[in-house]
C-alpha positions as a LaTeX table, in Angstrom:
\begin{tabular}{lrrr}
\hline
Residue & $x$ (\AA) & $y$ (\AA) & $z$ (\AA) \\
\hline
Met1 & 28.18 & 40.60 & 8.29 \\
Thr2 & 24.76 & 39.64 & 9.63 \\
Arg3 & 22.96 & 40.81 & 6.77 \\
Leu4 & 25.35 & 38.81 & 4.43 \\
Leu5 & 24.92 & 35.63 & 6.05 \\
Ala6 & 21.46 & 36.30 & 6.40 \\
Leu7 & 21.48 & 36.41 & 2.05 \\
Leu8 & 22.99 & 33.85 & 2.03 \\
Thr9 & 20.48 & 31.51 & 3.59 \\
Val10 & 17.71 & 33.24 & 2.09 \\
Ala11 & 20.12 & 31.94 & $-1.50$ \\
Val12 & 20.90 & 27.79 & $-0.23$ \\
Leu13 & 16.78 & 27.85 & 0.96 \\
Ala14 & 15.49 & 28.78 & $-2.20$ \\
Leu15 & 18.48 & 26.54 & $-4.00$ \\
Ala16 & 16.77 & 23.28 & $-1.90$ \\
Gly17 & 13.66 & 24.18 & $-3.15$ \\
Cys18 & 14.59 & 23.95 & $-6.82$ \\
Gly19 & 14.09 & 20.58 & $-6.79$ \\
Ala20 & 10.78 & 19.93 & $-4.65$ \\
Asp21 & 7.41 & 18.75 & $-6.27$ \\
Glu22 & 4.75 & 21.04 & $-8.12$ \\
Pro23 & 1.92 & 21.50 & $-5.32$ \\
Glu24 & $-0.62$ & 19.64 & $-5.27$ \\
Gln25 & $-3.37$ & 22.21 & $-6.43$ \\
Gln26 & $-1.00$ & 22.66 & $-9.48$ \\
Arg27 & $-1.33$ & 19.22 & $-10.68$ \\
Pro28 & $-3.99$ & 17.75 & $-12.99$ \\
Val29 & $-6.23$ & 14.66 & $-12.90$ \\
Leu30 & $-6.82$ & 13.08 & $-15.78$ \\
Leu31 & $-9.85$ & 10.82 & $-15.47$ \\
Leu32 & $-10.20$ & 8.21 & $-17.15$ \\
Pro33 & $-14.18$ & 6.00 & $-17.23$ \\
Gly34 & $-14.28$ & 2.17 & $-16.95$ \\
Tyr35 & $-15.50$ & $-0.36$ & $-20.51$ \\
Gly36 & $-18.82$ & 0.90 & $-22.12$ \\
Gly37 & $-18.90$ & 3.49 & $-20.16$ \\
Ser38 & $-18.52$ & 7.72 & $-20.57$ \\
Thr39 & $-16.03$ & 10.66 & $-18.99$ \\
Ala40 & $-20.04$ & 11.44 & $-17.56$ \\
Asp41 & $-19.65$ & 8.85 & $-15.71$ \\
Leu42 & $-16.83$ & 11.19 & $-13.27$ \\
Met43 & $-18.59$ & 14.07 & $-14.29$ \\
Asp44 & $-19.73$ & 14.90 & $-10.57$ \\
Leu45 & $-15.74$ & 13.57 & $-8.83$ \\
Ala46 & $-14.32$ & 16.15 & $-12.06$ \\
Asp47 & $-16.74$ & 19.20 & $-10.58$ \\
Ala48 & $-15.43$ & 18.15 & $-6.97$ \\
Leu49 & $-12.11$ & 18.79 & $-7.77$ \\
Glu50 & $-12.62$ & 22.11 & $-9.96$ \\
Ala51 & $-14.36$ & 23.26 & $-6.45$ \\
Glu52 & $-11.59$ & 22.43 & $-4.68$ \\
Gly53 & $-8.73$ & 24.62 & $-7.31$ \\
Arg54 & $-7.50$ & 21.04 & $-9.13$ \\
Thr55 & $-8.42$ & 21.38 & $-12.44$ \\
Ala56 & $-9.53$ & 18.38 & $-13.82$ \\
Val57 & $-9.43$ & 16.73 & $-17.56$ \\
Leu58 & $-12.12$ & 14.30 & $-18.34$ \\
Val59 & $-10.37$ & 11.53 & $-20.84$ \\
Pro60 & $-12.99$ & 9.65 & $-23.16$ \\
Leu61 & $-11.57$ & 6.32 & $-24.30$ \\
Ala62 & $-11.75$ & 5.02 & $-27.69$ \\
Ser63 & $-15.84$ & 2.82 & $-28.40$ \\
Ala64 & $-16.48$ & 3.18 & $-25.05$ \\
Gly65 & $-13.05$ & 1.86 & $-24.06$ \\
Thr66 & $-14.37$ & $-1.50$ & $-25.34$ \\
Asp67 & $-11.53$ & $-1.16$ & $-27.96$ \\
Asp68 & $-8.10$ & $-2.98$ & $-26.41$ \\
Leu69 & $-6.76$ & $-1.48$ & $-23.31$ \\
Arg70 & $-3.31$ & $-0.90$ & $-24.66$ \\
Asp71 & $-4.39$ & 1.10 & $-27.64$ \\
Gln72 & $-6.02$ & 3.46 & $-24.91$ \\
Val73 & $-3.07$ & 3.89 & $-23.39$ \\
Glu74 & $-1.85$ & 6.96 & $-26.78$ \\
Leu75 & $-5.04$ & 8.67 & $-25.31$ \\
Val76 & $-3.94$ & 8.67 & $-21.84$ \\
Ala77 & $-0.33$ & 10.31 & $-22.79$ \\
Ala78 & $-1.88$ & 13.03 & $-25.41$ \\
Ala79 & $-4.12$ & 14.42 & $-22.06$ \\
Ala80 & $-1.21$ & 14.27 & $-20.21$ \\
Asp81 & 1.19 & 16.45 & $-22.73$ \\
Gly82 & 3.97 & 15.22 & $-21.36$ \\
Glu83 & 3.23 & 16.80 & $-16.96$ \\
Ser84 & 3.49 & 14.80 & $-14.52$ \\
Val85 & 0.03 & 14.03 & $-13.40$ \\
Asp86 & $-2.83$ & 12.41 & $-11.05$ \\
Val87 & $-5.21$ & 9.93 & $-12.47$ \\
Val88 & $-8.21$ & 9.01 & $-11.69$ \\
Gly89 & $-8.88$ & 5.24 & $-13.17$ \\
Phe90 & $-12.46$ & 3.90 & $-12.65$ \\
Ser91 & $-12.45$ & 0.12 & $-13.20$ \\
Ala92 & $-11.28$ & $-0.80$ & $-16.89$ \\
Gly93 & $-10.12$ & 2.96 & $-16.85$ \\
Gly94 & $-8.02$ & 1.81 & $-13.41$ \\
Leu95 & $-5.62$ & $-1.09$ & $-15.81$ \\
Val96 & $-4.96$ & 1.68 & $-18.09$ \\
Ala97 & $-3.46$ & 3.94 & $-15.84$ \\
Arg98 & $-1.18$ & 1.17 & $-15.03$ \\
Leu99 & $-0.37$ & 0.42 & $-18.75$ \\
Trp100 & 0.35 & 3.98 & $-19.54$ \\
Val101 & 2.35 & 4.25 & $-15.73$ \\
Ala102 & 4.54 & 1.03 & $-17.14$ \\
Asp103 & 4.72 & 2.40 & $-20.22$ \\
Gly104 & 6.34 & 5.11 & $-19.12$ \\
Gly105 & 4.11 & 7.39 & $-17.94$ \\
Asp106 & 5.00 & 10.08 & $-15.72$ \\
Ala107 & 2.30 & 9.91 & $-12.60$ \\
His108 & 2.67 & 11.18 & $-9.62$ \\
Arg109 & $-0.40$ & 9.78 & $-7.89$ \\
Val110 & $-2.47$ & 6.91 & $-9.33$ \\
Val111 & $-6.13$ & 6.11 & $-7.46$ \\
Thr112 & $-8.14$ & 3.56 & $-9.14$ \\
Leu113 & $-12.01$ & 3.27 & $-8.03$ \\
Ala114 & $-13.61$ & $-0.92$ & $-8.13$ \\
Thr115 & $-10.65$ & $-1.94$ & $-11.13$ \\
Pro116 & $-9.86$ & $-5.59$ & $-11.77$ \\
His117 & $-6.49$ & $-5.46$ & $-11.02$ \\
His118 & $-6.65$ & $-9.45$ & $-10.62$ \\
Gly119 & $-9.47$ & $-10.45$ & $-13.47$ \\
Thr120 & $-12.89$ & $-10.50$ & $-13.15$ \\
Asp121 & $-15.08$ & $-13.79$ & $-13.79$ \\
Leu122 & $-17.86$ & $-12.12$ & $-14.71$ \\
Val123 & $-16.46$ & $-11.37$ & $-18.18$ \\
Leu124 & $-16.17$ & $-15.38$ & $-17.95$ \\
Gly125 & $-18.49$ & $-17.32$ & $-20.27$ \\
Val126 & $-19.81$ & $-14.33$ & $-21.97$ \\
Glu127 & $-20.53$ & $-14.39$ & $-25.89$ \\
Asn128 & $-18.82$ & $-12.16$ & $-28.64$ \\
Cys129 & $-16.76$ & $-10.42$ & $-25.23$ \\
Pro130 & $-14.93$ & $-7.51$ & $-27.28$ \\
Pro131 & $-11.29$ & $-6.27$ & $-26.89$ \\
Ala132 & $-11.05$ & $-5.14$ & $-23.60$ \\
Cys133 & $-14.29$ & $-7.36$ & $-22.25$ \\
Gln134 & $-11.67$ & $-10.70$ & $-22.36$ \\
Gln135 & $-8.80$ & $-8.60$ & $-21.12$ \\
Leu136 & $-10.47$ & $-8.36$ & $-17.78$ \\
Gly137 & $-10.43$ & $-12.00$ & $-17.44$ \\
Pro138 & $-7.65$ & $-13.33$ & $-14.50$ \\
Asp139 & $-5.69$ & $-14.94$ & $-17.19$ \\
Ser140 & $-5.65$ & $-12.51$ & $-19.24$ \\
Asp141 & $-2.54$ & $-11.16$ & $-21.39$ \\
Val142 & $-3.08$ & $-7.64$ & $-20.10$ \\
Ile143 & $-3.87$ & $-8.82$ & $-16.30$ \\
Thr144 & $-0.77$ & $-11.09$ & $-16.21$ \\
Glu145 & 1.84 & $-8.31$ & $-17.67$ \\
Leu146 & 0.01 & $-6.03$ & $-15.22$ \\
Asn147 & 0.80 & $-8.36$ & $-12.20$ \\
Ala148 & 3.78 & $-10.19$ & $-12.97$ \\
Gly149 & 6.29 & $-8.49$ & $-11.75$ \\
Asp150 & 6.67 & $-5.36$ & $-9.23$ \\
Glu151 & 2.04 & $-4.27$ & $-9.37$ \\
Thr152 & 2.82 & $-0.83$ & $-7.82$ \\
Pro153 & 6.08 & 0.35 & $-9.26$ \\
Asp154 & 8.12 & 3.16 & $-7.31$ \\
Gly155 & 7.49 & 6.68 & $-8.08$ \\
Thr156 & 4.11 & 6.61 & $-8.53$ \\
Glu157 & 2.15 & 6.31 & $-5.20$ \\
Trp158 & $-1.03$ & 3.92 & $-5.48$ \\
Thr159 & $-4.25$ & 3.86 & $-3.76$ \\
Thr160 & $-7.46$ & 1.49 & $-4.79$ \\
Ile161 & $-10.46$ & 1.89 & $-4.15$ \\
Trp162 & $-13.24$ & $-0.61$ & $-3.29$ \\
Ser163 & $-16.48$ & $-1.78$ & $-2.09$ \\
Glu164 & $-17.28$ & $-5.00$ & $-0.56$ \\
Leu165 & $-20.49$ & $-5.30$ & $-2.88$ \\
Asp166 & $-18.91$ & $-4.56$ & $-6.12$ \\
Asp167 & $-21.01$ & $-6.65$ & $-8.20$ \\
Ala168 & $-19.24$ & $-6.33$ & $-11.20$ \\
Val169 & $-15.02$ & $-7.10$ & $-9.86$ \\
Gln170 & $-15.82$ & $-10.76$ & $-8.37$ \\
Pro171 & $-14.80$ & $-11.70$ & $-6.20$ \\
Pro172 & $-14.38$ & $-7.82$ & $-4.80$ \\
Glu173 & $-11.34$ & $-8.65$ & $-3.65$ \\
Ser174 & $-9.96$ & $-8.30$ & $-7.37$ \\
Ala175 & $-9.64$ & $-4.98$ & $-7.01$ \\
Gln176 & $-6.92$ & $-4.97$ & $-4.29$ \\
Leu177 & $-3.09$ & $-3.73$ & $-5.47$ \\
Glu178 & $-0.13$ & $-5.65$ & $-3.86$ \\
Gly179 & 2.08 & $-2.46$ & $-2.19$ \\
Ala180 & $-1.07$ & $-0.12$ & $-2.93$ \\
Gln181 & $-3.16$ & 1.87 & $-0.10$ \\
Asp182 & $-6.19$ & $-0.10$ & 0.72 \\
Val183 & $-8.73$ & 1.53 & 0.92 \\
Leu184 & $-11.78$ & $-0.85$ & 1.50 \\
Val185 & $-15.26$ & 1.95 & 1.12 \\
Gln186 & $-17.29$ & 0.24 & 4.49 \\
Asp187 & $-13.66$ & 0.39 & 6.69 \\
Val188 & $-14.27$ & 4.34 & 5.68 \\
Cys189 & $-18.07$ & 4.30 & 6.54 \\
Pro190 & $-19.12$ & 0.77 & 7.68 \\
Gly191 & $-22.54$ & 1.00 & 6.62 \\
Leu192 & $-22.11$ & 2.27 & 2.86 \\
Ala193 & $-23.98$ & 0.04 & 0.32 \\
Ile194 & $-22.55$ & 0.59 & $-2.84$ \\
Thr195 & $-21.99$ & $-1.05$ & $-5.38$ \\
His196 & $-19.70$ & $-1.08$ & $-9.60$ \\
Ala197 & $-21.41$ & 1.63 & $-10.88$ \\
Asp198 & $-22.19$ & 3.72 & $-7.60$ \\
Thr199 & $-18.94$ & 3.73 & $-7.15$ \\
Pro200 & $-17.18$ & 6.91 & $-8.76$ \\
Gly201 & $-19.88$ & 9.32 & $-8.34$ \\
Asp202 & $-20.80$ & 8.58 & $-4.85$ \\
Pro203 & $-19.73$ & 11.65 & $-2.54$ \\
Ala204 & $-18.51$ & 9.52 & 0.66 \\
Val205 & $-16.03$ & 7.43 & $-1.94$ \\
Ile206 & $-15.53$ & 11.45 & $-4.06$ \\
Ala207 & $-14.50$ & 13.04 & $-0.34$ \\
Met208 & $-12.12$ & 9.81 & $-0.14$ \\
Val209 & $-10.48$ & 11.03 & $-3.85$ \\
Leu210 & $-10.13$ & 14.14 & $-1.85$ \\
Asp211 & $-8.41$ & 13.49 & 0.30 \\
Val212 & $-6.04$ & 11.15 & $-1.37$ \\
Leu213 & $-4.77$ & 12.95 & $-3.83$ \\
Ala214 & $-4.25$ & 15.79 & $-1.16$ \\
Gly215 & $-1.98$ & 13.36 & 0.13 \\
Asp216 & $-4.72$ & 12.59 & 3.69 \\
Glu217 & $-5.76$ & 9.48 & 5.24 \\
Pro218 & $-9.16$ & 9.55 & 4.45 \\
Asp219 & $-11.40$ & 10.44 & 6.81 \\
Val220 & $-14.97$ & 11.34 & 5.62 \\
Asp221 & $-18.05$ & 12.27 & 6.74 \\
Cys222 & $-20.23$ & 9.54 & 5.85 \\
\hline
\end{tabular}
C-alpha cells in the first residue's frame, strides 16, 4: 500500500509539471539591433549569453533597420520559428520587439536597451529621414499605436534598461515603459557614464541583461 501511494504521488507530481515553463537556459534569446546598426553591436552580448549556456540568435534587420519598423516584424517571426523566446532589443530594436509581441509573437521576456519607447526629439527636423527614422519621432504612428493602450501586455515579462546620459534618446526618460521593470543604469552602477552607442556592449549592462533573463534583479559588479 505504501509503495502504491508513493507511485501515485510521483505520477501526480509529474502531471503537475506538464505545463511548467520551459527552463530559462533552453529558451532561445533573439537579439535585435537598432536603427542604422548591425548585429555586430550585439556580438559581445551574444558571446556572454552563449557562455551562460543560452542560445543567442542575432537577427539582422532589413536595410540596417532603416525600413518601416512594422516590416521588420516578419524577420523576428522567422527567427522565432514558432517557439517561445526571450528577446533583447537595442534602441529601435526594442520597438520592433514590441510590434512583434503586439502581432502575436510569443515572447516570455522582452528586455529593451536604450529604446525610445515614447520617441526621441533627436529626429525632429531631420531632412531626408528614412521610414524608421520618421517612426522614432514622439508623435509618429508607430509610437502612438504602441502606447495607445497597455504598454506592457500580459503574457510577457518586460524590462527596460536605460542611461540618464543617453545622447540619442531625448529625453532619456523616453526609454521608460509603463508596467515594465525599470532599470536605470546609474541606479545600479552610480557614476557609470555610458551613452547610447555604449549601451549594448558595456560589461555592466551585459551583466544586468544576464541577471534579468535569469529572472533575477540586476546585481552586478560595477
